[in-house]
SERO-4910 file (N, C-alpha, C, O; in steps of 0.05 Angstrom, whole numbers):
BEGIN
 pado doro    nc1    nc2    nc3   cac1   cac2   cac3    cc1    cc2    cc3    oc1    oc2    oc3
  Unk    A    367    269    717    368    282    684    380    253    663    403    246    668
  Unk    A    372    245    652    376    228    621    409    225    615    421    240    599
  Unk    A    417    213    623    449    205    593    440    199    575    424    182    568
  Unk    A    454    216    565    452    213    536    485    205    516    505    212    530
  Unk    A    490    198    499    505    188    477    524    228    465    509    245    455
  Unk    A    540    232    466    545    254    470    573    257    435    580    237    422
  Unk    A    579    277    431    601    259    409    628    262    416    637    280    430
  Unk    A    641    242    404    665    232    419    658    205    441    673    192    454
  Unk    A    637    204    439    620    169    461    629    182    494    633    165    511
  Unk    A    631    206    500    625    205    516    590    211    529    572    218    515
  Unk    A    589    206    555    559    204    566    555    237    582    571    245    599
  Unk    A    527    255    574    529    278    594    494    275    592    474    262    585
  Unk    A    504    294    604    468    298    621    445    299    599    447    290    576
  Unk    A    424    312    608    401    304    578    402    339    585    378    338    591
  Unk    A    408    365    588    413    386    592    435    398    573    437    421    566
  Unk    A    449    375    567    468    371    545    467    371    521    443    374    514
  Unk    A    489    368    496    481    367    469    485    327    463    505    315    471
  Unk    A    469    318    453    489    291    442    456    272    429    433    282    427
  Unk    A    461    254    425    450    226    416    435    216    435    445    215    458
  Unk    A    407    205    432    390    185    443    375    174    433    358    186    420
  Unk    A    375    137    435    354    133    407    322    135    426    317    132    450
  Unk    A    297    144    395    294    147    392    268    136    419    259    115    426
  Unk    A    267    157    424    233    128    449    201    152    439    193    174    443
  Unk    A    192    119    421    168    124    413    140    131    430    119    140    422
  Unk    A    148    122    459    129    134    478    128    164    478    106    175    480
  Unk    A    150    177    477    149    200    480    166    225    463    168    244    480
  Unk    A    174    231    447    184    227    420    167    236    398    173    258    388
  Unk    A    141    220    386    136    237    366    116    257    361    103    260    340
  Unk    A    113    276    391    111    298    375    129    307    366    127    313    342
  Unk    A    150    313    377    166    340    372    178    331    359    192    347    347
  Unk    A    182    301    351    199    293    319    181    290    302    189    275    284
  Unk    A    152    301    298    125    305    287    147    338    271    163    343    253
  Unk    A    136    351    288    147    380    298    171    387    274    172    403    255
  Unk    A    191    367    283    220    376    279    216    367    246    229    378    228
  Unk    A    200    350    242    196    335    203    188    369    195    202    382    179
  Unk    A    168    378    206    145    402    186    172    419    183    179    421    160
  Unk    A    190    434    204    202    445    200    225    453    188    235    475    182
  Unk    A    236    415    186    255    416    169    244    415    133    257    422    113
  Unk    A    217    403    134    217    391    102    193    407     93    179    399     75
  Unk    A    189    433    108    150    446    101    173    451     70    166    472     60
  Unk    A    191    441     56    175    451     20    179    432     16    192    433     -5
  Unk    A    178    406     22    182    379     11    159    357     13    156    336      1
  Unk    A    142    370     35    118    351     48     94    353     17     88    372      2
  Unk    A     86    324     18     60    329     -1     41    322     14     40    321     38
  Unk    A     21    316     -5      0    313     18     -2    282     37    -15    276     57
  Unk    A     15    270     22     12    238     39     38    243     65     32    235     87
  Unk    A     60    254     62     72    269     79     57    277    101     60    266    123
  Unk    A     37    301     95     28    320    115     -1    303    132    -11    309    153
  Unk    A     -7    282    116    -25    261    124     -9    238    148    -18    225    167
  Unk    A     24    239    134     32    217    160     34    232    183     23    225    204
  Unk    A     47    257    182     52    278    203     31    266    228     37    253    249
  Unk    A      1    277    217    -18    288    224    -28    259    238    -46    263    254
  Unk    A    -21    239    236    -21    206    245      4    205    259     -6    188    274
  Unk    A     22    207    266     58    207    287     47    234    319     51    233    343
  Unk    A     27    262    293     21    268    321     -2    259    337      1    267    360
  Unk    A    -26    245    332    -39    238    335    -34    211    353    -47    204    373
  Unk    A    -16    199    343     -7    179    363     11    186    386     13    173    406
  Unk    A     24    210    379     29    216    404     26    229    418     45    244    424
  Unk    A      4    230    428    -17    234    443    -32    207    461    -48    206    480
  Unk    A    -20    188    445    -23    167    462     -3    158    471      3    135    466
  Unk    A     10    170    483     45    162    504     35    134    522     46    114    515
  Unk    A     10    130    548      8    108    555      7     76    540     24     59    545
  Unk    A     -9     73    526    -19     60    506     13     58    486     25     39    497
  Unk    A     22     63    473     38     57    457     61     51    479     74     32    471
  Unk    A     71     60    507     84     46    531     84      9    523     98     -7    510
  Unk    A     72      9    529     51    -17    532     57    -37    496     61    -61    494
  Unk    A     57    -22    478     60    -29    456     85    -32    444     87    -49    427
  Unk    A    109    -12    453    137    -12    444    141    -31    462    161    -41    452
  Unk    A    136    -50    493    142    -68    511    136    -85    504    155   -101    507
  Unk    A    110    -98    489    104   -124    486    120   -136    478    144   -129    476
  Unk    A    108   -167    467    128   -192    461    134   -180    426    118   -167    413
  Unk    A    161   -191    418    161   -192    390    184   -176    383    203   -172    397
  Unk    A    180   -164    356    196   -146    345    189   -116    339    202   -103    323
  Unk    A    165   -106    355    150    -90    349    192    -59    348    196    -45    329
  Unk    A    210    -58    370    220    -35    355    231    -32    331    234    -10    319
  Unk    A    235    -48    326    246    -57    288    232    -31    279    246    -12    276
  Unk    A    208    -30    276    187    -31    263    183     -1    258    170     11    241
  Unk    A    197      8    280    200     45    282    224     51    300    217     52    323
  Unk    A    248     54    298    270     55    315    289     83    304    285     98    284
  Unk    A    302     84    318    326    115    298    336    124    325    339    112    346
  Unk    A    341    157    315    358    157    337    355    191    345    346    201    325
  Unk    A    358    210    366    348    232    364    368    258    376    386    247    388
  Unk    A    369    277    377    402    302    384    384    308    393    361    308    385
  Unk    A    397    319    421    385    328    441    391    355    435    402    355    414
  Unk    A    390    370    441    403    403    454    387    416    477    364    408    478
  Unk    A    392    434    496    386    436    529    354    422    540    337    431    554
  Unk    A    356    399    526    331    378    536    320    385    520    298    391    529
  Unk    A    321    392    492    302    400    466    311    381    446    334    378    439
  Unk    A    279    359    429    303    344    407    293    379    377    275    394    369
  Unk    A    332    367    375    339    383    350    351    380    331    366    393    316
  Unk    A    339    346    334    355    333    294    342    304    310    339    301    334
  Unk    A    336    281    282    325    264    280    326    250    260    318    257    237
  Unk    A    338    218    268    329    195    228    311    180    256    309    181    281
  Unk    A    303    170    236    287    140    232    296    126    222    308    135    202
  Unk    A    298    105    226    312     72    224    284     53    226    269     50    245
  Unk    A    282     37    191    261     17    198    270     -6    182    280     -1    160
  Unk    A    268    -22    188    279    -56    176    261    -57    159    237    -55    167
  Unk    A    269    -60    123    263    -59    102    251    -76    101    231    -70     89
  Unk    A    251   -112    110    254   -133     96    244   -159    117    243   -151    141
  Unk    A    238   -181    114    236   -184    145    249   -196    142    242   -211    161
  Unk    A    275   -211    130    300   -214    144    320   -200    161    336   -207    179
  Unk    A    313   -178    150    327   -163    168    366   -157    149    386   -163    162
  Unk    A    370   -148    125    393   -152    102    384   -128    100    403   -115     91
  Unk    A    363   -111    102    360    -81     88    359    -70    107    355    -79    130
  Unk    A    364    -40     99    345    -24    137    342      6    121    363     15    114
  Unk    A    318     21    114    324     40    115    323     63    135    315     62    159
  Unk    A    332     90    119    342    104    134    319    129    126    315    133    101
  Unk    A    304    146    144    286    162    129    287    192    152    298    180    170
  Unk    A    285    208    158    282    230    168    296    245    177    290    258    197
  Unk    A    316    247    167    339    245    179    339    291    175    340    302    153
  Unk    A    338    300    196    316    321    203    336    346    216    338    336    239
  Unk    A    345    360    217    351    388    236    337    408    234    327    420    215
  Unk    A    338    412    256    337    454    258    346    463    242    363    447    233
  Unk    A    345    483    230    357    505    220    365    519    231    384    530    220
  Unk    A    361    528    253    387    542    263    406    519    273    417    530    293
  Unk    A    416    496    271    430    485    285    445    473    268    465    460    275
  Unk    A    436    476    241    455    461    216    481    474    213    488    497    214
  Unk    A    492    455    211    521    467    199    537    458    219    559    467    218
  Unk    A    532    442    236    551    441    260    559    408    263    569    398    283
  Unk    A    549    392    232    557    365    236    546    352    251    560    335    261
  Unk    A    519    351    261    491    334    272    477    316    251    467    296    262
  Unk    A    474    318    234    465    304    217    483    280    202    475    259    191
  Unk    A    512    289    206    529    266    202    531    248    224    530    225    219
  Unk    A    534    258    256    534    247    275    516    225    279    519    203    288
  Unk    A    485    242    263    462    214    265    475    200    250    485    179    259
  Unk    A    475    203    233    478    183    199    498    161    204    495    137    200
  Unk    A    515    171    213    548    157    225    530    136    252    534    112    251
  Unk    A    512    148    275    510    125    294    486    115    287    474    103    305
  Unk    A    474    118    262    453     95    251    464     80    234    453     59    229
  Unk    A    487     85    223    494     65    211    511     42    233    508     17    231
  Unk    A    521     49    247    539     37    269    507     16    283    506     -6    295
  Unk    A    491     31    275    467     13    296    456     -4    269    432     -9    272
  Unk    A    465    -15    242    456    -19    221    479    -49    213    474    -71    203
  Unk    A    508    -34    224    534    -55    227    521    -72    247    518    -96    242
  Unk    A    514    -63    267    502    -75    298    490   -109    294    492   -132    302
  Unk    A    475    -89    274    451   -116    271    453   -131    251    434   -141    239
  Unk    A    481   -136    242    479   -153    218    473   -159    182    477   -177    166
  Unk    A    458   -127    182    452   -116    166    462   -121    137    485   -126    144
  Unk    A    463   -123    114    473   -116     86    475    -94     71    490    -91     52
  Unk    A    460    -80     80    446    -53     63    432    -30     77    415    -39     92
  Unk    A    433     -9     78    424     21     80    405     27     60    403      8     44
  Unk    A    395     40     57    381     54     39    363     75     42    343     71     55
  Unk    A    365     93     35    353    125     38    338    133      0    344    120    -20
  Unk    A    325    150      2    316    169     -6    317    195     -3    304    208     14
  Unk    A    329    203    -17    334    245    -24    326    261    -48    329    258    -72
  Unk    A    316    277    -35    312    299    -58    329    315    -68    341    332    -54
  Unk    A    334    312    -97    361    329   -119    372    343   -112    396    344   -110
  Unk    A    348    365   -103    353    393   -102    364    388    -73    387    398    -75
  Unk    A    362    380    -51    369    388    -30    413    368    -28    424    346    -22
  Unk    A    421    400    -39    442    395    -44    459    376    -18    469    354    -20
  Unk    A    459    395      8    471    392     24    482    366     40    503    360     51
  Unk    A    445    350     34    438    320     40    452    303     15    469    286     22
  Unk    A    447    304     -6    461    293    -29    494    288    -35    506    273    -51
  Unk    A    506    314     -9    531    313    -15    544    302     13    567    293     17
  Unk    A    527    304     28    536    285     49    531    249     48    548    231     47
  Unk    A    513    249     49    507    217     32    528    203     20    539    182     27
  Unk    A    534    224     -8    566    219    -23    582    208     -4    594    187      0
  Unk    A    579    232      6    610    232     24    610    200     41    629    184     44
  Unk    A    583    197     50    604    174     74    590    137     51    584    116     61
  Unk    A    591    143     30    593    117     10    565    104      4    558     81      2
  Unk    A    557    118      4    524    121    -12    525    119    -55    540    134    -68
  Unk    A    515    108    -63    502    104    -92    486    113    -92    471    118    -73
  Unk    A    482    119   -120    455    122   -132    447    102   -141    461     82   -140
  Unk    A    425    101   -153    405     68   -157    385     84   -185    380     73   -206
  Unk    A    377    109   -178    364    119   -194    349    140   -190    362    158   -181
  Unk    A    320    146   -194    313    160   -188    275    176   -205    271    181   -229
  Unk    A    259    179   -186    232    196   -206    237    210   -201    250    216   -181
  Unk    A    222    230   -228    224    265   -234    200    276   -232    185    262   -245
  Unk    A    194    287   -228    155    295   -226    155    317   -246    176    325   -256
  Unk    A    132    325   -251    141    339   -272    108    359   -279     86    347   -278
  Unk    A    111    384   -285     82    393   -291     79    408   -298     92    428   -292
  Unk    A     48    407   -323     56    425   -335     29    440   -326     13    428   -312
  Unk    A     24    471   -335     10    489   -311    -14    487   -323    -34    485   -309
  Unk    A    -16    488   -353    -45    476   -363    -43    474   -394    -25    487   -405
  Unk    A    -58    462   -405    -57    459   -439    -57    485   -452    -71    503   -443
  Unk    A    -43    485   -472    -42    518   -490    -70    532   -492    -88    517   -499
  Unk    A    -74    550   -490    -93    569   -506    -87    570   -528    -64    572   -536
  Unk    A   -115    569   -549   -114    567   -579   -117    599   -584   -125    615   -567
  Unk    A   -111    602   -604   -112    630   -600   -147    623   -618   -157    601   -623
  Unk    A   -156    651   -623   -183    655   -634   -180    653   -648   -163    663   -663
  Unk    A   -207    627   -651   -219    619   -690   -190    600   -683   -201    587   -665
  Unk    A   -170    591   -684   -165    573   -689   -172    537   -671   -180    530   -649
  Unk    A   -166    525   -692   -182    504   -685   -168    482   -680   -146    476   -690
  Unk    A   -183    467   -662   -158    447   -640   -139    425   -656   -144    412   -676
  Unk    A   -118    426   -640    -97    405   -667   -107    377   -665   -118    366   -646
  Unk    A   -100    367   -693   -109    346   -685    -86    315   -684    -68    307   -699
  Unk    A    -97    305   -663    -81    280   -656    -64    279   -671    -68    294   -690
  Unk    A    -39    263   -672    -27    252   -688    -22    235   -698    -10    222   -681
  Unk    A    -23    220   -719    -14    191   -724     -2    179   -725     19    179   -738
  Unk    A    -14    153   -703      8    136   -691     14    108   -711     -5    103   -726
  Unk    A     36     92   -712     29     73   -734     32     47   -699     47     43   -680
  Unk    A     -3     34   -718     -2      7   -686     -5     19   -661      8     10   -642
  Unk    A    -18     35   -659    -28     57   -646    -50     51   -639    -69     54   -654
  Unk    A    -56     37   -606    -99     31   -606    -95     32   -569    -76     31   -552
  Unk    A   -118     34   -569   -126     32   -538   -120     -3   -529   -120    -23   -544
  Unk    A   -115     -1   -505   -109    -28   -486   -136    -27   -468   -147     -6   -461
  Unk    A   -146    -57   -463   -143    -52   -439   -146    -67   -426   -140    -88   -439
  Unk    A   -157    -76   -389   -153    -92   -376   -133   -125   -385   -112   -135   -379
  Unk    A   -154   -130   -400   -134   -172   -407   -105   -160   -418    -87   -177   -418
  Unk    A    -99   -136   -426    -64   -133   -431    -45   -118   -397    -30    -99   -392
  Unk    A    -56   -141   -385    -33   -128   -366    -11   -138   -372      8   -123   -379
  Unk    A     -9   -166   -371     16   -176   -379     39   -161   -398     61   -156   -388
  Unk    A     33   -153   -427     46   -141   -444     49   -104   -426     70    -92   -426
  Unk    A     35    -97   -419     37    -68   -405     56    -58   -375     67    -37   -368
  Unk    A     49    -89   -362     74   -107   -345    109   -108   -346    128    -99   -334
  Unk    A    103   -123   -367    135   -134   -385    151   -109   -401    176   -107   -404
  Unk    A    125    -89   -413    136    -50   -423    154    -38   -399    176    -28   -400
  Unk    A    134    -43   -373    136    -24   -343    170    -40   -331    187    -23   -324
  Unk    A    179    -67   -329    191    -82   -317    217    -79   -351    241    -73   -345
  Unk    A    211    -83   -375    228    -70   -384    250    -47   -382    275    -48   -384
  Unk    A    225    -17   -374    235      6   -371    250      9   -351    270     23   -352
  Unk    A    241     -4   -330    275      0   -302    282    -16   -301    270    -37   -299
  Unk    A    314     -7   -304    338    -24   -297    344    -49   -270    342    -41   -247
  Unk    A    351    -73   -275    360    -82   -250    366    -73   -223    362    -84   -201
  Unk    A    380    -46   -229    392    -27   -208    374    -14   -195    374    -10   -171
  Unk    A    352     -3   -220    336      9   -212    307      5   -195    289     19   -185
  Unk    A    313    -15   -200    281    -32   -193    305    -43   -156    297    -50   -134
  Unk    A    326    -40   -165    336    -66   -141    321    -49   -105    326    -60    -84
  Unk    A    306    -26   -106    298    -22    -72    262    -27    -82    250    -43    -68
  Unk    A    246    -13   -105    229    -20    -99    221    -39   -141    215    -30   -163
  Unk    A    227    -65   -132    218    -83   -156    184    -67   -169    168    -56   -154
  Unk    A    183    -69   -189    155    -75   -209    146    -94   -213    152   -113   -227
  Unk    A    124    -88   -192    107   -122   -186     78   -118   -211     64    -99   -219
  Unk    A     81   -143   -217     56   -144   -235     24   -129   -232      7   -120   -247
  Unk    A     27   -135   -202    -10   -138   -194    -11    -99   -200    -32    -87   -205
  Unk    A     10    -88   -199      5    -47   -201     -6    -61   -220    -28    -67   -210
  Unk    A     -7    -73   -250    -12    -60   -273    -38    -82   -281    -40    -89   -304
  Unk    A    -57    -91   -257    -76   -118   -252   -108    -84   -252   -109    -66   -235
  Unk    A   -122    -84   -271   -141    -66   -265   -172    -83   -253   -192    -90   -266
  Unk    A   -167    -85   -225   -197   -104   -212   -227    -84   -222   -229    -60   -225
  Unk    A   -235    -94   -223   -268   -101   -226   -274    -79   -211   -277    -59   -225
  Unk    A   -278    -74   -187   -283    -53   -167   -273    -26   -188   -285     -6   -192
  Unk    A   -253    -32   -197   -239     -1   -201   -247      4   -235   -248     24   -247
  Unk    A   -250    -12   -239   -258    -14   -275   -294      2   -264   -302     24   -271
  Unk    A   -306    -15   -247   -331     -6   -245   -337     29   -238   -357     42   -243
  Unk    A   -305     38   -221   -303     60   -214   -300     86   -230   -306    110   -226
  Unk    A   -289     70   -253   -281     94   -283   -305     89   -292   -317    111   -291
  Unk    A   -324     69   -301   -344     69   -315   -363     96   -296   -366    118   -306
  Unk    A   -374     88   -270   -386    104   -257   -371    152   -259   -383    173   -260
  Unk    A   -350    147   -258   -343    170   -258   -339    181   -288   -339    205   -295
  Unk    A   -337    158   -303   -338    174   -334   -372    179   -346   -377    192   -367
  Unk    A   -390    166   -329   -421    169   -337   -432    188   -327   -449    201   -339
  Unk    A   -422    195   -299   -425    226   -285   -408    247   -303   -413    271   -302
  Unk    A   -398    240   -312   -382    266   -327   -365    279   -310   -372    300   -300
  Unk    A   -337    267   -303   -330    271   -282   -298    266   -292   -283    285   -295
  Unk    A   -290    242   -296   -269    238   -302   -274    216   -317   -293    201   -317
  Unk    A   -246    214   -337   -246    190   -368   -216    178   -361   -201    190   -346
  Unk    A   -211    166   -366   -186    147   -363   -185    133   -390   -198    114   -397
  Unk    A   -161    149   -406   -159    130   -431   -126    118   -429   -107    129   -417
  Unk    A   -126     98   -442   -105     83   -442   -102     77   -474   -122     76   -489
  Unk    A    -73     74   -481    -68     67   -504    -44     63   -507    -31     75   -490
  Unk    A    -29     49   -522     -1     36   -522     -2     27   -563    -20     21   -579
  Unk    A     23     30   -563     31     14   -594     37     -7   -591     52    -14   -572
  Unk    A     29    -23   -607     30    -60   -597     22    -66   -620      0    -63   -631
  Unk    A     52    -81   -631     46   -109   -663     40   -122   -657     53   -142   -662
  Unk    A     10   -130   -636      6   -165   -633     23   -183   -615     17   -206   -607
  Unk    A     56   -161   -608     62   -184   -589     73   -171   -572     85   -184   -555
  Unk    A     75   -142   -570     89   -137   -550     76   -103   -541     57   -100   -557
  Unk    A     78    -87   -529     70    -67   -524    102    -44   -532    121    -57   -523
  Unk    A    110    -22   -542    130    -14   -558    135      7   -539    158     15   -537
  Unk    A    112     24   -521     96     43   -517     73     54   -509     57     65   -524
  Unk    A     71     51   -492     42     67   -464     37     83   -458     50    104   -458
  Unk    A     22     80   -453      9    108   -435    -26    113   -412    -50    111   -415
  Unk    A    -18    116   -403    -50    127   -386    -60    153   -385    -45    172   -382
  Unk    A    -75    155   -387    -92    188   -384   -118    189   -365   -142    183   -366
  Unk    A    -99    200   -346   -130    211   -325   -140    230   -338   -122    244   -346
  Unk    A   -160    237   -344   -172    263   -357   -196    276   -340   -218    267   -337
  Unk    A   -187    296   -332   -209    306   -314   -235    328   -327   -232    349   -340
  Unk    A   -265    312   -315   -282    342   -330   -293    360   -311   -317    365   -313
  Unk    A   -273    379   -281   -284    377   -285   -265    399   -262   -269    423   -256
  Unk    A   -252    387   -256   -229    405   -237   -205    379   -223   -207    354   -224
  Unk    A   -185    395   -211   -156    374   -208   -138    368   -212   -122    374   -195
  Unk    A   -127    354   -232   -103    358   -248   -108    337   -272   -121    317   -264
  Unk    A   -103    336   -292    -99    311   -318    -76    297   -303    -54    307   -296
  Unk    A    -89    261   -298    -45    263   -294    -41    238   -311    -57    219   -314
  Unk    A    -13    243   -322    -11    234   -355      6    206   -323      8    208   -299
  Unk    A     14    180   -348     24    152   -343     45    146   -371     36    135   -392
  Unk    A     67    152   -369     83    143   -388    106    112   -396    126    109   -382
  Unk    A    102     97   -412    125     81   -409    141     81   -438    127     93   -453
  Unk    A    161     73   -450    177     72   -476    199     55   -463    212     61   -443
  Unk    A    203     30   -479    225      9   -488    250     27   -495    255     37   -517
  Unk    A    270     32   -462    297     45   -471    307     39   -495    320     57   -507
  Unk    A    302     10   -507    327     12   -535    300     28   -557    303     28   -582
  Unk    A    280     39   -544    262     60   -577    262     86   -551    240     97   -548
  Unk    A    282     95   -536    280    119   -525    280    137   -548    292    131   -568
  Unk    A    262    169   -545    274    178   -570    248    174   -593    235    195   -595
  Unk    A    241    158   -606    221    148   -624    196    151   -618    182    148   -638
  Unk    A    184    157   -600    156    147   -597    160    173   -554    159    164   -531
  Unk    A    160    181   -557    157    210   -528    142    237   -544    122    250   -540
  Unk    A    158    237   -562    152    270   -580    114    269   -584     97    284   -573
  Unk    A    108    243   -606     87    243   -618     61    233   -594     37    237   -596
  Unk    A     78    218   -569     60    214   -559     47    229   -536     26    226   -526
  Unk    A     68    246   -531     64    272   -519     36    291   -535     16    302   -525
  Unk    A     46    290   -559     31    315   -570     -6    299   -575    -28    311   -575
  Unk    A      0    272   -578    -36    261   -581    -43    269   -554    -67    275   -555
  Unk    A    -36    272   -533    -57    274   -494    -48    302   -497    -44    308   -474
  Unk    A    -41    323   -511    -48    346   -516    -66    356   -522    -78    374   -510
  Unk    A    -76    342   -552    -94    346   -570   -116    336   -557   -131    352   -546
  Unk    A   -119    314   -556   -140    302   -533   -139    327   -513   -153    343   -526
  Unk    A   -132    340   -493   -129    347   -474   -154    370   -492   -174    373   -477
  Unk    A   -156    378   -506   -155    403   -513   -194    408   -516   -204    429   -524
  Unk    A   -208    384   -507   -232    370   -504   -238    377   -474   -257    390   -466
  Unk    A   -225    371   -466   -224    385   -433   -221    410   -422   -210    428   -435
  Unk    A   -229    415   -398   -217    431   -380   -186    443   -379   -171    425   -373
  Unk    A   -171    467   -384   -144    464   -375   -135    468   -349   -132    487   -334
  Unk    A   -132    444   -347   -120    435   -316    -84    437   -330    -73    440   -352
  Unk    A    -79    431   -298    -53    415   -298    -58    389   -305    -78    374   -309
  Unk    A    -31    388   -304    -23    350   -326      4    350   -309     22    366   -312
  Unk    A      4    328   -288     15    323   -277     38    300   -296     29    296   -318
  Unk    A     67    283   -291     74    266   -298     96    255   -285    113    273   -281
  Unk    A    102    236   -279    134    219   -257    154    205   -286    151    182   -293
  Unk    A    162    214   -292    187    196   -302    212    189   -290    221    204   -272
  Unk    A    229    163   -299    250    154   -295    268    174   -291    265    188   -311
  Unk    A    288    186   -276    312    200   -280    325    187   -309    331    201   -328
  Unk    A    328    163   -309    347    152   -343    341    161   -364    353    159   -385
  Unk    A    310    177   -359    288    176   -373    293    203   -402    275    213   -415
  Unk    A    323    207   -403    324    225   -417    317    232   -437    320    256   -445
  Unk    A    305    212   -452    289    229   -490    255    242   -473    243    263   -479
  Unk    A    243    220   -447    227    236   -448    219    266   -427    200    281   -424
  Unk    A    247    263   -415    243    282   -398    250    311   -414    243    333   -405
  Unk    A    271    309   -449    273    325   -457    240    340   -471    230    362   -471
  Unk    A    232    312   -484    200    311   -495    173    323   -472    154    337   -477
  Unk    A    182    313   -446    161    335   -436    169    359   -434    155    376   -443
  Unk    A    192    365   -425    192    411   -431    187    415   -456    175    432   -468
  Unk    A    201    387   -463    200    417   -500    172    433   -498    170    456   -508
  Unk    A    152    418   -485    122    410   -496    109    434   -472     85    439   -470
  Unk    A    128    446   -459    118    468   -434    106    453   -397     94    460   -377
  Unk    A    121    430   -407    131    412   -370    153    425   -364    170    436   -377
  Unk    A    146    418   -328    176    436   -313    174    415   -291    155    401   -284
  Unk    A    204    416   -280    209    399   -269    201    410   -241    209    433   -238
  Unk    A    189    400   -222    171    406   -197    199    390   -182    217    404   -171
  Unk    A    199    372   -182    230    347   -165    243    324   -174    237    309   -193
  Unk    A    257    323   -161    271    297   -169    274    275   -140    291    281   -123
  Unk    A    260    254   -137    273    233   -110    297    215   -127    301    204   -149
  Unk    A    307    219   -102    340    194   -126    336    174    -96    326    179    -74
  Unk    A    349    150   -109    337    127    -83    374    125    -77    389    132    -94
  Unk    A    380    118    -57    410    120    -54    411     88    -41    391     74    -38
  Unk    A    438     77    -35    451     59    -18    475     51    -16    491     46    -34
  Unk    A    479     50      5    505     40     20    501     12     35    483      5     51
  Unk    A    529     -5     22    529    -43     23    552    -32     62    569    -16     69
  Unk    A    535    -51     73    547    -52     91    568    -76    105    576    -78    128
  Unk    A    573    -91     80    592   -113     81    595   -118     54    586   -111     32
  Unk    A    608   -128     63    635   -143     28    609   -157     18    614   -181     21
  Unk    A    588   -156      9    568   -175      1    559   -176    -33    563   -156    -46
  Unk    A    553   -186    -39    547   -188    -76    518   -189    -84    500   -189    -67
  Unk    A    514   -189    -97    491   -174   -109    483   -201   -120    462   -204   -133
***
């Protein structure tokens, strides 16, 4: 029998309930299955791909054991705790060092099997995780949670986490159908509204950087390379456009000095979903969103009536309102939260 830590600090055998450290050599498969059950409604394609990778690695126990006990700081790459009930893993929290200095640690995959919820297991796992972060001398704990997950949000609020910001995912089921004989709408005329190209990466980076506050960028700062369009990507865009598969449209409200607003529209010719990105300077919120959405919808009448996807910062209320007024529906909002582990100053 393996001794584990139970609530209250006592030690019990593995047939009882309690917490023990995550063991990468034997826990990957049961934890992957637990995450799949707990987050079935939240997992996107990337999440499903990560689960498949975890399950594949779970079959490599002997190799992982050598890797896990190799010299170096390997354990900090993937750490955490599991809750065992009658020899079965029914709760998990994953912990990863988020920077090379170890000042920030990321908490993820806080999951409890549905039939065991409401017993304080998630809180106890979080408490033990925060103890670990404190013990290693870190300054911050950070996590992300979907706003619709009310119990989790309530728990993190109660444990002293503050919300930094978030991103809202929206979806338009399809461009509205025209009445029989009705001509497609004409895209609205916008002053100083021009196409832009790869050479305007500095202006687009500046706009995106201004749109997100310092607090919103605390966890994931805007990087200039995110707005660079490398040669191979431009060649790929030309190739798919030539084949009639996809067209990438970039437009900005540009006065010659800076971008006041900008959009990128990946318009599909055959299948999939049209992908829209939108940026507006915060001091100009409410001025450009409606006309830009109208331009996008008018443009898409020349393309198949496919869904349109869009992501906006949670504090871009004018953008969210303008999108919803044109039929977009909020699918999810992912919040970023943090907790200060010591009396540190930003």
